[in-house]
C-alpha positions in Angstrom: 12.2 -16.7 25.5 13.5 -14.0 27.8 10.5 -12.0 29.0 12.3 -8.8 28.3 12.1 -9.7 24.6 8.3 -9.7 24.8 8.4 -6.3 26.6 10.7 -5.0 23.9 8.6 -6.3 21.0 5.6 -4.6 22.6 7.4 -1.2 22.8 8.4 -1.5 19.1 4.9 -2.5 17.8 3.8 1.0 16.8 7.1 1.6 14.9 6.8 -1.7 13.1 3.2 -1.0 12.2 4.2 2.2 10.5 6.3 0.1 8.2 4.0 -2.9 7.8 1.2 -0.5 6.9 3.2 1.9 4.7 1.5 3.3 1.6 4.5 2.2 -0.5 3.1 -1.3 -1.1 -0.1 -0.1 -2.7 1.9 2.0 -5.2 3.8 -1.0 -6.5 1.4 -1.4 -9.5 3.8 -2.7 -12.1 7.1 -4.5 -12.7 8.6 -1.2 -13.4 7.5 0.2 -10.0 9.0 -2.9 -8.3 12.3 -2.3 -10.2 12.4 1.3 -8.8 11.7 0.0 -5.4 14.6 -2.6 -5.7 17.0 0.0 -6.9 16.6 1.8 -3.5 16.0 -1.3 -1.3 19.2 -3.0 -2.5 21.2 -0.7 -0.2 19.3 -2.1 2.9 20.1 -5.7 1.6 23.8 -4.7 1.4 24.0 -3.0 4.8 22.2 -5.9 6.4 25.2 -8.0 5.4 27.5 -5.3 6.9 25.7 -5.4 10.2 26.1 -9.2 10.2 29.9 -9.1 9.3 30.3 -6.5 12.1 28.9 -8.9 14.5 30.9 -11.8 13.3 34.2 -9.7 13.6 33.4 -8.6 17.2 32.0 -11.9 18.5 34.2 -14.5 16.7 37.8 -14.8 15.6 38.1 -13.7 11.9 41.8 -13.3 11.7 45.0 -15.5 11.8 46.4 -16.6 14.1 43.1 -17.9 15.4 42.1 -17.7 19.1 38.9 -18.7 20.7 37.0 -15.4 21.2 34.1 -15.0 23.6 31.3 -17.4 24.4 31.1 -20.6 22.3 27.2 -20.5 22.2 27.3 -16.9 20.8 29.9 -17.8 18.2 27.7 -20.7 17.1 24.7 -18.4 16.8 26.6 -15.8 14.7 28.3 -18.3 12.5 25.2 -20.3 11.8 23.5 -17.0 10.5 26.5 -16.0 8.5 26.7 -19.4 6.8 23.2 -19.0 5.2 23.2 -15.2 4.6 26.7 -15.2 3.0 26.6 -18.5 1.3 23.1 -19.6 0.8 21.9 -21.3 -2.5 19.7 -19.7 -5.2 17.0 -21.1 -7.3 19.5 -23.1 -9.5 21.3 -24.4 -6.2 24.3 -22.1 -6.8 26.0 -20.9 -3.6 25.4 -17.1 -3.3 25.0 -14.5 -0.7 21.5 -13.0 -0.3 23.0 -9.7 -1.7 24.0 -11.5 -4.8 20.6 -13.2 -5.1 19.0 -9.7 -4.9 21.3 -8.4 -7.6 20.4 -11.2 -10.0 16.7 -10.7 -9.2 17.1 -7.0 -10.1 18.8 -7.8 -13.4 16.0 -10.3 -14.2 13.3 -7.8 -13.8 15.1 -4.9 -15.6 16.2 -2.9 -12.6 19.4 -0.8 -13.0 22.2 -2.4 -11.0 25.0 0.0 -12.2 24.6 2.3 -9.1 24.8 -0.3 -6.4 27.6 -2.2 -8.2 29.6 1.1 -8.4 28.8 1.7 -4.8 30.0 -1.7 -3.6 33.1 -1.4 -5.7 34.1 1.9 -4.1 32.9 1.5 -0.6 35.5 1.1 2.2 35.8 1.5 6.0 36.6 5.1 5.4 34.4 5.9 2.5 30.6 5.3 2.2 29.8 6.7 -1.2 26.7 9.1 -1.5 23.7 7.7 -3.3 20.6 10.0 -2.6 19.2 11.6 0.4 16.9 8.7 1.3 19.6 6.0 1.0 22.3 8.1 2.5 20.3 8.8 5.7 19.4 5.1 5.9 23.0 4.1 5.6 24.2 6.6 8.1 21.9 5.2 10.8 23.2 1.8 10.1 26.9 2.7 10.1 26.6 4.9 13.2 25.5 1.7 15.0 28.3 -0.3 13.4 30.9 2.2 14.4 29.8 2.2 18.0 31.5 -1.3 18.2 28.9 -2.2 20.9 27.7 -5.7 20.1 24.3 -5.4 21.7 23.5 -2.3 19.6 24.6 -3.9 16.4 22.6 -7.0 17.2 19.6 -4.8 17.8 20.0 -3.1 14.4 20.4 -6.6 12.9 17.5 -8.2 14.6 14.8 -5.5 14.7 15.8 -3.3 11.9 15.2 -6.0 9.3 12.2 -6.5 7.0 10.5 -8.7 9.5 6.9 -9.0 8.1 7.6 -7.0 5.0 8.7 -10.1 2.9 5.2 -11.5 3.1 3.8 -8.2 1.6 6.5 -8.1 -1.2 5.8 -11.8 -2.1 2.1 -11.1 -2.7 2.9 -8.1 -4.8 5.6 -9.6 -7.0 3.5 -12.9 -7.5 0.7 -10.7 -8.9 3.1 -9.2 -11.5 5.1 -12.4 -12.2 3.0 -13.2 -15.3 6.0 -13.0 -17.8 8.3 -15.0 -15.4 10.6 -11.9 -14.8 10.2 -11.9 -11.0 10.7 -15.4 -10.1 14.2 -14.8 -8.7 12.8 -12.0 -6.5 10.0 -14.3 -5.4 12.6 -16.9 -4.4 14.7 -14.3 -2.6 11.7 -13.1 -0.6 10.4 -16.7 0.2 13.8 -17.8 1.3 13.9 -14.8 3.7 10.5 -15.7 5.1 11.7 -19.3 5.6 15.0 -18.4 7.3 13.8 -15.5 9.4 10.8 -17.2 10.6 12.2 -20.6 11.0 15.8 -20.1 12.0 17.4 -16.7 11.9 14.7 -14.8 13.8 14.7 -17.0 16.9 18.6 -17.2 16.7 18.9 -13.4 16.6 16.6 -13.0 19.6 18.6 -15.5 21.5 21.7 -13.6 20.6 20.2 -10.3 22.0 19.3 -12.2 25.2 22.8 -13.5 25.6 24.5 -10.2 24.9 22.2 -8.3 27.3 21.7 -10.7 30.2 20.5 -8.9 33.2 22.0 -5.5 32.2 19.0 -3.1 32.2 21.1 -0.3 30.5 21.9 -2.7 27.6 18.3 -3.6 27.1 17.4 0.1 27.2 20.1 0.8 24.4 18.8 -2.2 22.4 15.3 -0.6 22.4 16.7 2.8 21.5 18.7 1.4 18.7 15.8 -0.6 17.4 13.6 2.3 17.3 16.2 4.5 15.4 16.6 1.7 12.9 12.9 1.3 12.4 12.3 5.1 12.0 15.1 5.1 9.4 13.4 2.2 7.6 10.2 4.1 7.4 12.0 7.2 6.1 13.6 5.0 3.3 10.1 3.8 2.3 8.9 7.4 2.4 11.7 8.4 -0.1 10.9 5.4 -2.4 7.2 6.3 -2.3 8.1 9.9 -3.2 10.1 8.7 -6.2 7.2 6.6 -7.4 4.8 9.5 -7.0 
């Protein structure tokens, strides 16, 4: 691994710890609390896919007529992540994106999906519908990065702004309240993320960062700044969910 990745991870440690140790997790005391959390968090699941597709559109050819775009190794890295994020399989072995798995999990536990479904129906390149202050601020951070059209920044948001260690915590919480078998789809979603992020996508994403930045110190600096902005935005989203639960 590029030694600059280790330096970067060390510089991000305090920001990650604020999220990993957030008070939100201790407030998820019922299935109803988890449903409220999911109704907010689903927008982060959705915009994660938007970051990934932005990367794919910049680093590979996604239009016809086809042309070989960029570096073959980077294309392989991006497309291999897209394959499993956009067309993985759910508990019943049905091909679905992770966003669609999350929607199914929300419906199973009684969370309201009408707001996010309306949002996705109406969203476009020129229109990001308003949701609430917490979600709107989070999405603005994400789409400011996407609209930069700078691949190393988008890759940073994708790589370091994701849940990282959070799925482990969520899994422990939802397992505790899964007595009536209405959270097993959410458990599967979380466990799938742990499996892919730890075993495949995490290392691939770090390799992508290294390939995009190379020996350009300014790009490494911008990757760190972007990562910090995304982690701060994540904490603020958790703050807003905690405020709703309170």
